[in-house]
C-alpha positions, 0 to 999 in steps of 0.5 A, a space after each residue: 865345445 860350449 853350445 849356446 843359445 842366445 835369445 835375442 838379436 839386439 846390442 847385448 845379444 849380437 856382442 855376447 854371441 861375437 865374444 862367445 864364439 871368438 872364445 871357441 863357443 858354438 853359438 846360436 842367435 834366435 831373433 823372432 824378427 826378420 832381421 837382428 838389430 832393428 833398434 840399433 837402426 832405430 836409435 838416435 834418429 838413425 844416427 846411433 848414440 851408441 856409447 857415452 865416455 862418461 858413463 858411470 852409475 849415476 847415469 842408471 836407475 834400477 833397485 841397484 844402479 851400482 850393478 852397471 860399475 863392474 860392468 862399465 869398468 870391463 868394457 870403458 871406452 878405450 876398450 870399446 874404441 879399440 873393438 869398434 876399430 877391430 870390426 872396422 867401425 870409426 866414432 865421431 866423439 862429441 865433446 859431451 862424451 856422446 859418440 856416434 859412428 863416423 858415417 852418422 848412420 846407425 846402418 854402419 853399426 849394425 853391418 860392422 857387427 853383423 859381418 864380425 858375428 857371421 866371421 866368427 861363425 855364429 849362426 842366427 836363426 830369424 823369424 823364429 820365436 822361442 816358446 819355452 825354454 826348460 833345464 834337464 841336468 846340465 843341459 837346456 832345452 830351447 823350444 821354438 816354432 820349429 822345433 827343441 834344441 840342447 845347449 849347455 848355456 842360455 843368454 836371455 838378451 830379449 830386451 823389454 817391451 819399449 817399442 812393440 812396432 820394432 818387435 820388442 815383447 815381454 817374452 824374456 820376464 816370461 822366461 826368467 819367471 819360468 826359473 823363478 827369477 823375480 821382475 820388477 814391475 816395468 814402466 816405459 821411459 825415455 818417453 813422452 808425458 801426457 798432461 791434465 790440461 784443457 790448453 795443451 792440445 791447443 798448443 800442439 806443435 809449438 816448440 821452444 826452449 825450457 827448463 822443466 822441473 819435475 816435481 813428485 809429491 810436492 817436492 822438486 826433484 830434478 831440473 833439465 833445461 832443453 828443448 819442449 814440444 806441446 803435443 795433442 797427447 801432452 808434452 815431448 822434447 829432449 828436455 821431457 825425455 831426460 825427466 821421464 824416467 823419474 815420472 814414470 817411475 813415480 806414476 807406477 807408484 801412485 805418486 802425485 807427478 807435475 812439471 813446471 815450465 821456466 819458459 825464459 830460464 836465461 833471466 831470474 825473476 826480478 830480470 824478467 819483471 824488469 824487461 817485461 816492464 821496460 817492454 810494455 813502457 815502449 809499447 803502452 798502447 799495444 795489447 798484451 798479447 801483441 806486446 809479449 809476442 816479442 818474448 814467447 810464442 804466440 800460441 803459448 802467450 794466448 794460454 799463458 794469459 789465460 791461466 794469469 786471468 789477463 784478458 788478450 786484449 788488454 793494453 799493456 798501460 792499464 796493467 798494474 805491477 802485481 799483474 806484471 809480477 804475476 806474469 813473470 811468475 808464471 813466465 818462471 813457473 808454468 805448472 802442469 799435472 802429469 797423468 800418463 806416459 805416452 806408453 811402451 810404443 813410443 818409448 825408447 827404453 824401459 825401466 824395470 825387468 829381471 831383478 839384479 838382486 838375483 843375477 851375478 853383476 861379474 858374469 851376468 850369470 844367474 844366482 838361481 839357475 847354472 848356466 842362465 845368462 842375462 844381458 841388456 835391457 831385459 835386466 832391472 837396469 835403464 840408462 839416462 838419454 845419451 848412449 848409456 843404454 847401449 853402453 850397459 848393453 854392449 858392457 853386459 853382452 860381452 861380460 856375459 859372451 865371454 863368461 859363457 865360452 868358458 863356464 
């Protein structure tokens, strides 16, 4: 019987443990937290966007996004849904491909997984920090603060540095380096952004819908429409999380990053000029701030006008056509310099990690060390928002678990 150690009791570790045990292996999970699956419980604001039915390599970033293709095919949605039913978990499938537990509680996912893992005979050791992993001949030694044990195979499924308040660490990278693996520099992803602007702290708490365009080294890279939320440190919201991976990666590489906000994306520039002109014509005695309150949040108008060099008390009848065009331009293209992210503590996931060039994408086994495996977020793979990171965690964990048991 194969004796397998899995370092990390998150999504990929639990999945690997279940499939390895079901294939006849003796499996032990080492988790330094007091319980497994803490990030599962916290995901999706406690709802857990468990998978996305539409996932392809185009939904991922890393030095080689194609690395995910084989794993996603092995764990296609039809297979995953059957697997979930087999452990008593029913899914709520949304039209855009996102899936949640039917209970709408992340707790359901963890309870179902833990029960299945327990029934398969997996041993879970919590509050046990792995301090070193070494290999001698055909066996691995796993050293913890409670002693040392020998195993045939080891899976590193430690996740990333994102959300240290939930127990996240960089331990997996340390273990990988000790076996000669290259670590692609890591960075926060699905994270809020810091702005270089004296006015954004004054707009803190203002939420609206906008089209966000990401600009890197003066080139427009991507645009997303969704909610934005100004904060004391900068800007948040789902649209910001969606552009944050590329923004964070660019900042890591010392590129110039900015965002442009279109505050009324439903209108093109000419339509917006006409709307503002008609609005002003209907209230000629209003000051410009009061007049614009029917279009935009009041706090935003204050600082939009400041950037347009138009006094708040200016009556709309005194504005020129040039002023109106300037306002329309700023509403459709309000630019802010991005200087940092809100850090790993506030990030949902991390980019970078163990180089996929040194891992077999069909087995998740190290190409450098026989019997050593990697799965999930510890690898240089990061997905978009919408269940894609769990998608890869489940798929890579399943493959590693099956392969370790039969290797």
